[in-house]
N, C-alpha and C positions, 0 to 999 in steps of 0.2 A: 067863195068856194063852199060847196055843200059839205055837210058833216057826215053823210052816209058812208058806210064802210066800202072802200073800193072793191070792186069785183075783178079779180085778175083771171087770166085764162087758165083753163085746166091743164094738167100735166101734158107735156109734149112727148112724142116718141123719143126714146133715147138713141143717140147716135154713138157709134163705137169710138171714133177718133175725131169727132168734132165736139168741142166743149161748149157748154153754155148756150145751146140752141133753144130758141123759143119763138113762137108766134105771139106778137103783142096784141092780137085781136081780142076784143072783149072789154078793153079798158074804157071806162065811162068818161064822157065829156061833161063840161059844166052845164050844157044845155040839154042834157038827156039823151044824147046819141052815144054810139059806141064805135070804137075802132073795129073795122070790118076784119073778120078772120081771113087769113090767106093773102093779106095785102102787104104786111110789113113784118119781116122776121129779123132776128138778131142772133149772133153767135160769136164764138171765138174763130180763129183762123181755120181755113179749109185745107191747109197744106198736107195734112196727114189723113185726110178722108179715105176710108176704105171704099171698095167697090159698092158695097151695100149702102154706105153713107152717101156716096155720089149718086146712086140710083134714087135714093129717097129725095135728095135735094133737087135732082133733075125733075122729079115728079111734082114739084111745087109750082111749076109754071112760071118760074122767075123771069123777069125781064132784065134786071140789073143787079149785080153784086157790087156794093160799095166796100172797098178794102181800105181801111184807114191806117194801115201799117206803113212805116217808113222803110227805106231800103235796108237798113240794118236788121229790122224785124224779118224781112223777107229773106235776107241772107241766112239768118239764124234758123228760120223755120221752113223755108222753102216757099215757092209760089203756090197759089191756090190750085186745086184741081180744076180742070177745064170741064165745064158743063155745056153740053151742046145747045146752041141757040141762045146762050145767056151772055149778056154784055158785062165784062169786068171793068170797073172803073176804080183805079187806085188814086186816092186823095190822102197823102200823108198828113196827119194832124199833128205830128211832132217831127222835128228835124233829126236826121241821123246822129248829128253831133250833140244833140241835147242830152245831157246827163250820161254820155257814153262812159266816162270814168266811173260815175256813180253805179251804173248797172253792171259794169265789170266787177266792182267791189261787191255788189249783191251776189253775183255768181261765184266769186273767188275769195272774198274777204274772210278773214278769220274772226273769231268771236269778239276779240277786243276792238277790232276795226269796226265791226257791225254795231257794237255797243256805242262807240263814239259817234257814228254817223246816223244811227237810227233810234237810239234810245232817248228817253225823256221827251217823247212826243215829236221828235224830229221827223220820223217817217210819215206820220199823219200830216204834219205841217207841210211836208214836201208835196204830198198828194193833193192837198187842198190848193196849194199854190199852182200846181199843174192844171187843175180844173179851171181856176180863174184865168190862167194864161191862155188856155185853149179858147175859152169863151170870148176873151177880149182881142185875141190876135188872129183867130181863124173864122171870122165872120164871113169873109168872102167864100171860104170853102163850104161852110154850112149853108150859105145862100145858094151856092151852086147845087148842092144836094137837094135842097127843098124845091128849087126851080125845076130840077130834073124830075123829081117825083110828081110835081104838078103837071109836067108836060107829058111824059110817056113811060117813066121808069118803074112803074109798079106792075106786078108784085116785085118787091125789092128785099134784099137781104143786106144788112149792115154788119160789118165785123171789123175787129182789129186783131190783136194777138189773143187776148183773153176774153174779148167781147164785153168788157166791164167798164173801161174808162173812156177811150176815144169813141168806141161804138155806143157806149152807154150815154155819153153826152149827146151824141148825134141823134140817137133815138129820143132822148129827153127833149131836145130842141124841136124835133119834128112833132112830138106829141104836144108841146106847148103851142106850136103854130096852129094846130087844129083844135085846140081848146080842151085837151084832156085834163082832168082834175090833177092837181099837184100831188095829192095823196096817192092817187093811182100810179102816177109816174114813179113816185118813190117806191111803192110796193113792187113794181116790176123791176126797178133798178136793184133792189135789195135781194131779188131772187138769185142774183149772181153769187151770193154767199152759200147757196146750197152746196153741200160737200161734193156732190157728183158733178157740179157745174164748174167748180173752181179750176183755175189755171194750174197746170202742173209746174211747180217751182223747179227751176233748173239751177243746180249747184254743181260746181266742179268737184267738190268734196262730198261724196255721197255716204260717208262713214257716219257712225253714230254721233261723232263729235260735230261733223260738218252739218248734220241735219238734226241736231239736238233740239229738245223742246225750247230752250232759250233762243236759239237761232231762229226757229220757226216763229216764235212769238215776236221777235224783232222784225222779221220780214212780213208778218201778217198784215200790217197796215198797208203795205204796198200791193198786196194781192187780194184784198177784201174790198167789198163795196160798203161804204159808210155814209150815213145820212149827212154827216158834216161835209163831206166832199161835194155832194149835190147842193147843199146849202151855200157852200163857198161859190159855186157857179151862179146860183141865183143872186147872191150878194154882188157878184161882179156885174151881173146884168143891171142891177138897180143902181150901183155906183157909177157905172159908165153911161147908161142911157136914161136912168131915172124911173123906168117902168118896163114891164115885159112888153107892153104894147109898143113903146118906142123902140125897144130892141128889135121887135119883129119888123116894124115899118122902116126905121132909120138904119138899124144895124144890118139886118138881113135883106133889106130892100124888097119886102113882100108887099105887093099891092093888094087891095081888096079882092081883085079878080084872081090873083095867084092863090091867095089863101082860100078862096071859094073852090077853086079847082082842086086844091089839096084836100079839102074837106070832102068834096065829091068822090075823090079817088080812094080816100082812106077810111071814111066813116060810113056807117049804116044810114039809111034814110030815116 
């Protein structure tokens, strides 16, 4: 991996009701190429997009939107807006029942309950475990996405609820497959922490007590992007497959021909 400072894309247009949107174009690869602008986008969910948001998204020339939310997410937030001529593919990267009681507690729990469940590093540990779990159990889903991108699905937009974890991992896996520098992948991932990008935390108690500074601090590891989470994903790759290369070939079933097509579709010449 080179030691040059990653160059990340410039600021993207702000959307009114779509959080965490950006084009990942411009990120450098280890062999001196870059991700082509206008080919791969990422964001939070599109359920609340305004007419102007939808018009902007429709103008991107998207072929496919990959929605990684599960049915519980969609029930909570609503389905994505429909964009004319764009294929919507829902690939849930977590099961509806996974952590249902936990997330109910996040929304409804009182301070003492939150302290017990999330304090002393428990929240961050849960997030790291989620990243490891997705990497090791959703290889078939990630493989499906990458093969679709290689075939015909670009320009593409990947999103989940916040556009941080499930979409963040899917984007990271895609970037690994085309040889983007690890430092550049991390720099893009951490942009989800920008205040204007962050997911709007939903709490049933919107009072000063229910949304106090301590409550927000306890919840922060769940709604922030942290290098340790991405590191946990990389560690899971190496513990399970031994190397990134083995993960790509044996885990994701990417042949040299598929990887070359991916590079042709996503990278500059």
